[in-house]
N, C-alpha and C positions, 0 to 999 in steps of 0.2 A: 482918116487916111482917104486919099482920093480914089475914085472908082477905077482909074486906069492902073493903079498899083495892084488891084485885086483882079488878076486875070482869070482866076479860077478858085473854086472852093472845093477842098477835098471832102469826100463823103465821110460821114461820122460813123465810127464803130459803136457797138453797144458799150455801156459804161464799164462793164467788167473786162473790156479789152484795153483798158487804159495802161495796164502794166504788162510786160516790163517797159520801163522808160527807154528812150532812145529811138533808133530807126531800125525796123526789122522787115525783111522781105516776107510777103505773103503771096498767095496765088494772084497773079495779075498785077502786082504792084508792091507797095510797101506801106507800113503803118508807122507814123511818126508821133512821138509823145515827148513833151518837155515840161518840166515843172516850173511854175512861177506863181506865187501867191499875189504879187503886187502888180503884175501886168494887167493892162486893160484890153489889149489885143496883141496877138502874136501872129506873125507872118512866117511861113515856111518859104525859104528862098532856094529854088532849084537853079543850079549854076551849070553853065557850059563853058569850059575853058576856051580861051581865044587862041587860035593856032598861031597868031603873030606875036603872042606874049603879052597882049594887052589885058585889061580887066575882063573877067568872064562875063558872058551874057547871063542875065538873071530873069527868072520867072517867079513872081510872088503869088503865094496862095495863102489866104487867111485860114488859120485853124479856128473853126467856129465852135468846136466842142471844148468844154472845160469841165472836168470832173475831178474831184478831190484835189483841186489846185493844179491839175495837169491839163495842159492844152494838147489836144490830140486830133488826129484825122488820118484818113487813108487816101493815098494818091495812086491812081492806076497808071500803068505804063512805064514806071521807073524800074531800073534794074541795078544790080550790084555795080559799083563804080560811080554811081551818081553823086556828084558833089552838091553839098547843100549847107545852109546855115539858117539862122533865125534873125528876125528883126522884132523888137519889142516896143510896143507903144504903151505909154502910161505917164505917170508923173515924174518930172525931173525936179526933185527937191533935195539937194545934198544935205540940207540941214536936218532932214529926217532919214537920211540914208538912201533915198530913192534916186536912181540914176538911169531911168529908162530913156533910151535915145535911139530911135529907129534909123538914124544915119549910120549906126554901127552894126556891121554884120557879126553875128555871134556864133561861136562854135557850140555844138551840142555837147553838154557835159558827159553824155553817154556815148559819144561817137567812138566806134571801135577802130576807125582809121581817121587820121588827120593829116592833111597835106598842106604844104606851103609854109612860108615863114612870115614873121613880122618884118616887113620891108620899109614901112613908112610910119614911124612912131607918131608923128603929128596927126596923120589921118586916123590913127587908132585912138586918139584921146577923145574922151566923151565930153569935154568941156572946152570953153574958150576963156583964156585969161586965168583967173584964179580957180583952182579946182573945187574949192568949197563955195565960192560966191559968184563965179562967172556964169554966163549963160551956157546952154548946151551947144556943142559943136554941130555945125550943119555939114561938115565935110564927110562925104561917104567913104567908109573904110574898105569897100569892096575892091579887091585887087591888092590890098596892102596888108592883109591879115591871113592867118591860116583858116582853112575851111574843113568841114566835116565830109566824110566819104561813107556812103552806104555800103555795107558789106553783107556777104552771104555767109555760108558755113566756113569756118576757118580752114585754110589749107594746111599743107604740111602733114607730116606723119603723126600718128598717135603718140603722145608723150611716153607711153609705155608704163610699166609698173613703177610706182614710186619706191625709191630705196628705203624709205622709212628708217633712217639711221636713228638708233636710240639716242636720246639726249646725252646720256652718260658717255657715249662713244663719239660724240660730234666734235669735229675740228673745223671751224669756220674759216673761210678765206675770202676776204673782201676785195672785190676787183671791179674795174671799170670796163664795160663791154668794148668800147672803142679803144681805149688806151692799152688794153692788155695785148691786143694782137696787131695794133696799127703798124708796128715795126718788126713783126715776127717774120723771119726769113723763109720759113717753111710753109707759111700760109700763102695761098695764091694772092697776088696783088689786089685783085678785084674783091677779095673776101676779107682783107685786112681791116680791122676796126668794125666788124659787123657781127651779127648773131651767128652767121655761118663760120666766121673766123674762130669764134669761141668753140664751135662744134668740130673744128678740124682735129684729126687724130693726133697730130704732134702736140697740140695744146692740151688735149685731154690726157695724153700720156704724161705730160709734165705734172698735171694735177694728181694723177694716180701715183706716180713715182714719189711725189712729195708726201702723199698720205692724207691729204685733206678729204673730208667727207662731204662738205657742203660749200658751194660758192654763194657768197652774198653779193649780189649785183647792185652797184650804184644805180640810181633811178633809171628805169627804162620806160616810165610813163612819158607821153609826149610833153616836152617842155619847151619854153620860149626864152629867148635872151631878155634879160632885164633892161629897162630903159637906159640906164647908165652905160651898159655894155653896147647897146645899139648906137648910142651917140658917140662912143669911142671907137666904134668899128671892131669890137671884140665879141667873142662868143662865150656863152655859158658852156662849160665843159662838164662839170659834175652832174648837172641835171636837177638840182633842187629848186625848180621853178616851174611847177606843173601847170599844164593847161588841160590835158586829157587824161583822166584816171582809168580809162579802159583801153586806150590806144597805145600800142607799142611805138616808141620813138622811131619815126620813119627814117632818120638819117643813119640808123644802125642796121638798115637792110642793105645788102649788097646789090639787090635789084629793086628799083623804086616800085612801091606798091605791094611788095611781097613781105612786108615786115611781120605780119601775123604768121604766115607759113614759115618764115625763117626762124622766128622765135620758137615755134613748136619744134622745128628741126633741131635747134640748139638744146631745148629741154630733153628731147628724145635721146640725143647723143650723150648728154651728161647722165641721164637716168640709166642708159645702157652700160655706162661705166661705173654705176653704183654711186653717183654723186648727186646730191640734192641741189635744188635751185631755190635760193632765198632771194626775195626782192626787197630792196630798200624803197619804201613807199612814203610819200610826202602828202599827208592829209591835213597838215596843220595850217598851211597857207597856199596861195596860188601865185602864178606869175603876174597877176594884175597889180601887185604891190600896193603902195599907199594911195591916197586920194589923187595924187598926181600921175598915177600910172595909167596904162591903156585900158580900154574897155574891149575885151576879147570874148568874154563868155559870161561868167558868174555875175560880175558887176552890173551888166546890162540886163541880164535875165531877172534878177531879184536880189539885189545887194543885201537887204536885211535878212533874206532867207538863207544866204550862204555865209555871211561875215558877221562878226561881232562888232556892234556899233555902240558908241557912247550916247549920252543924253542929247547931244547937239548934232548927231549924225556923223560924228567923226569915227573913223575906223580905230578899233582897239587893237594894239599891236603888242602881243606877248611873245611873238616869234622872232622879232628883230628883222622881219622881212616886209613890213609895211601893212600887212593885214593878218587876220586870224580867222580861220574857218570856225564856225560855231558848232561844236559837237552836240549842243543841245537842240539844234534845229532838225526837225524830221527830214527835211530835204537833204541835209548834209549826212545824217546818220544813214539814210537809205542809200545815198550815193557811195559812201565809204564801204558799206557792207556789200552792195551790188558789185562794186569794183573788185573787192577781195574775192568774192565768189567767182567772178569771171576769170581772174587770173588763176585761181585754183582749178577751174575747169580746163585751163591750158596746161595744167600739169605742175604748177608751182607748189613747192613743198613748205613754204613758210614766208614770213614777212618780218622785216625789221622796220619799225615805225619811227620815222624821223620826228624829233621833238614830241615824243609821245605824250608828255605831260599835258599838252594842249587838249588831247582827246578826253582827258578827265577833268576839264575845266569848262563846263557848260556856261555859255554867256561870258566867258573870260573870267569867271569867278574863282573861288578857292578850289584846289585840287581835291577830287573825291575818287578814291580807288573803286568805288561802286557806281561811278557815273554811268549813265545809260549806254553810251556808245561803247565803252570798254566792256561792259557786261554783254552787249549784243554780239560783239566780236567773239568773245571767249565762249559764249553759249551757243553760237551758231553751229548747227550740226555739220556743215561743210567745213567750217574753219577750225573747229575744236581740235581736230587731230593734225593741224598744221603747226609748225613752229611759230610762236609769237614772241617777238623780241622787241622790247621797248628801249628807245633812247630816253631815259627817265629824267629829262629836264627840258626846259625851254629857255627863253631869254630873260627870265625873271627869277628872283629868289624864291618866290612861291612855287615855281615850277621845278625846283631841284628836288627830285623824289627818288634818289637812288635807294633801293630797298623798299619802296613804298607802293609797288604795283601789286595787283591781285595775284592769287596763287597760280593761275594758269600761265603767267607771263614770266619769261626770262628777261634780263636787263643787261644792257651795256653797263659794266661796272666801272664808273669813273674813279671810284675810290681805289680799285685795283691798279689802274693805270698810274695814278699819282703816287701811290705807295711804292710801287716797283721802280718807277723812275727816281724817286727820292732816295731809295735805298742804294741803288747802283751808282748814283752820283755822290754818295756819301753825305747826304743831307738829313738822314733820319736814323733812328735806332731800329729795333726789330719787333717791337710790340705789335704794331699794326700789320707788319709783314706776315706774322704767323696767322692772323685771321684770313688774309688774302690767299695764302698758300693752301689753305684747307677749305676753300669754297665760300668764304665770307659768311660763316654761320651767324655772325652777329647781325648781319643784314637780312638774311633770308629764312632762317629757321623758324622764327616766331610766327611767320605767316603760313607755315606749313609747307614751304617750298623745299626743293632738293638742292644739292650743291650746284647743279647745272643751271639753276636760275641765274647764277653769276656768269655772264659772258665776259671772260677775262681778256683784256687787251692792253698792249703797251703803246701801239700806234694805230692810227686809222687814216682814212683819206683826208680828214680834217686835222692838220697839224704836220709836224715833222715826220719824215720817213725815219726808219730805224737808223740808217746811216747818218742822216742829218741830226738826229737826236744826240749823237756822240761827236758831231763835227761843228755844231754851231751853238753859240751861247745866246744869240738873238736872231730874230726873224729877218729875212731879206726879201721883201715882197714888192720891191720897186717895179718889177715888170708888170704888176697887176694894174698899174695906172692910178693908184690911190695914195701915192706919196708914202707908202709903207705904213699907212694908218690902219689897214685892215689886218685881220688875223690876231690871234691871241698873243698876249705878252707872257702868259704863264706857261712856259714851255718845259720847265724843269729839265733842262738839257745841260750838256757840258761839251767843251771843245778841246780839252786836253792841251790848252795853252796856245792853240793856233785856231783862228776863226776860218772855217771852210777847208777846202781841199789843200793838201800839202804833200810834199815829197819826203818829209821826215819819217824815216822808217819806224822809229820808236812810237811816234804819235799814231801812225797808221796801225801799228800792232796793238796799241792800247785801245784804240777805238774798236777794232774787230773783236778783241778779247772781251770787252765790255758788252758789245752787241750780242755775242754768243752767250754770255752769262744771262742777259735779259731774255733771250729766246729760251734758254734752259728753264728759267723761272716760269715763263709763260706756259710752256708746253708740258711742264711737269707739275703744275699746280692743279689742284682739284677745282672743277668748274668746267665750263665750255670755252676753250681758247679760241681766239680769233686772230689770225695772221692778216697783215695787210699785203696785198699782192705786190711783189717786187722786193719786199724786205729781204726775202731769202736770196735775191739776186743783187743785194747791196746797192739798191737804187737810190739815187739822190735827186732832190729838187733844188739843189744849190741854195738851200736855206729858206726856200719859200714854204711857209706853213699854211698858205691859204690859196692853193693853185686852182681855184674854182673856175678861172677864166683862161687857163693855159692849155689849150688844145694843141699841143706841140710836143717836141722831144723832151721838154721839161717834165711833162706828165706821163708820156707814153713809156711803157716798159721797154727797157733796152735788153734785147736778146743776144747781143753780140758776145763773142767768146771773151771771157774774163776770168782769170784764175781765182780771184777773190769771190766772184759771184758763183762759180761752179763749186768751190769748196763750201761756201755758206749754204748753198742748196743741199749738198750732201749732209751737212751738219744738221740742218732743219729736218730732213727726212729721217735721220737717225734718231732725233728726239721724238718724233711722232711714233716711230717704231718702238722706242723704249716706253712711251706712254701706253702702248697697247700690249706690252710684254706681260708674261705671267707674274712677274714680281711686282708690277705696278699696284699700288693700293686701290681698293674699290672706290668708285666715283659716284655710285648711285645714292649713297647716304653720307651724312656728316660723320666724322670720326667720333667715337666714344672715348671716354677717358683711358681705356686700355688699348686703344688703337694707335695712339701717337705719343711719342715722348720727345721732348725738346732737349737737345743735347748740347751742352756748353763745350767750348774748345778745351776747357781744363779737364774734360772727361767726367762730367757729372750732369745731372739734370739741371735745367735752368731754374733759378729761384726768382723771387719778386724783385730783388735788386737788379738782376740781369735784365728783366723785362722793362724796367723803367730807366735803364741807363741810356741816355741820348747818344752816347758815343759808341754804343755797341755796333759793330760792323760785321758780325759773324753769327749765323744761325744754322743749327743742324736739326733736321726733322727726321726722326726715326719712326717710320710707319710700319706697323704690323711686325716689327722686329726683323724685317728683312729688306728694308728700303731706306737707305740713309742719304738724304739730300743735304749737302753742305753748301751754303752760300756765304761768300766772303767778299764784301765790297771795298775793304780797305786796300790802299795802294801797295802796301808791303805784305810779304808773306807772313804766315803765322804757323805755329805748331798746333796741331789738333789731335787730341787723344780720342781714339775710337771707343765705342761701347765694347763691353766684354762679350762680343759675339764675333764669329768669323764672317768677314765681308770681303768682297772683291770689287775693285774699281771697274765700272763699265762705261763711264763718261767723264771726260775732263774738258771743260769748255775752254781751257787754255790752249788746246790743240786745234788746229784748223778743221780737222775732221771729227774731233771729239774723242778720238781713241786714246785711252790712257797709255802713258809711256810703259807702264808695267801692269798688265791685267791680272797678274797672279793674286791669289787670295792673301789677305793680310792677317796677321795674328790678332786675336781678341785683345783689346786694350792697347794696341800698338799706336805709337805717335807718328803722325804723318805731317808733311809740310803742305800747306795749302797756299799756292801763289796768290798774289794780289789780284783782285777783280776776277775771281774765278768761281765757278760752280762745279761741284763734283757730285757724282752719283755712284754709290756703292750698293751692291745687293748681296743677299745671303750667299755665302760660298758653300 
């Protein structure tokens, strides 16, 4: 590099001051440390924003100290709010995975604040022409890419005592920070769609009245729009395109620059209401995508240190997102654990790991439940008492590991989702359903886990909403700009003879009836149930099952008055209340042989023929002899002979509010009529 680029050299700290990584204030200045094993020189770039909106002014300082693969130094005179980035000098050899390019300003992987957006994709590309064989780009990306910001102590209130909800009592609620309050009429306009919006008393009151114990937030790590979206003028809405693993997403702050303080305010408000905060975290890939993607941070710092590469330098992609972070790399393992501990220090109660199978595949190889990074997370003294939830698959067959994670982990149970959907659309018998109702013992008991290792769900952010699951036979993703080629084809949905919205009263009634039956199954099953925000308010995405780029009314929760939404919300709250009632079966352990009896509609225990009948559409689960859950997915009513004990109806999913038409006790052995597509709950009289 030329001498005029090196305007100053920061003083070097002692070797034992290399960690923690990132930028940290000290007396009289700040210490900077960034990891790169492949760099030959690293420059710290101090930036001063241009008042006229042009590219910022830049002062470069070479980091001359390198210890343990970390480039580090101290700069005097800098304070909180200082914008900065890095430029890396070294080999540019895509055939070996090396892509150092000092023309590209890089975000600090440990930045706790990141500001700015990717505004010029071409300027951010590290190559010219072919991404694997072309020469490096000489276009400077300064002014076109996000930058890091030096921070001091986090602002905002202390997050307060953690609720520490026992797993057996947990009811998860998956929501999007922006979409949940973007259209909420009681939230002040300036706070809608922000961390403070989620902390608003009206919002928290809805969560409390519903009965959920833990909100699971879609990604709040800083994320960047993918190249395809940038070119189409669209935005990433979901956030599964991470750039900064320690920086809260700035656009979720109501006041620019206050994202850390507002995040802490949100956590404190939820904790005060007894509600846990779970973060959906994405450590399997980054926003830099495949070889044709931009150079924003990791790729330019040390691509082989962060990503899995093949023999010819190509990126290995087991995520379906263009790149795969290497969990076997010490740089990645340190970053992931440091990131998790940082969020835990901000009060976070647990984490849901996107495409978590990747974390058990060092070097992109075979899945190993005892892989180093999975073990590090579960054994970490700070993280060990947080809720750890795996999405137990990736984009490959090797990565599908439902039931295969270590004992400390709970899992999104995709088998549960598919079985419940199939049963209520009349596509399967009852054999697998019995396993799912009782905590999926077949998947989790052998590894020594409890029933709550199964995170049960019927819908999630990815796929149809509950309303669309009973309204659309096929996906309708044209608005995404990908010619309806995106999103899964395996929806296991039904439309009751009409595709989409309709005014036909009977079709609408059948849809709501079936939706209530699925909610009943979900919330009264053993395991940890997860609701998708807005399902209780009968939210529709008009058949879009992959609304990842729809930051608009299609994705935002509609809070306007609606009779169906209000009734379904009351019904959902009633189910959670019943789940917590004195009659509810214990959820801390799997059922023993004497704890549950499967009751046939003919008034007898189920036999082998019943279990293997593919046309069976009715299942009765008698738990502890005082809790009878009857599920009937057939379209026509049936006669059902009760066990020889006194039971009283407490829930009828055929009714909008779930109240039985006649709650009086029934005679032992009495025959009742179960309407089509209905779930009934009866308890000891």
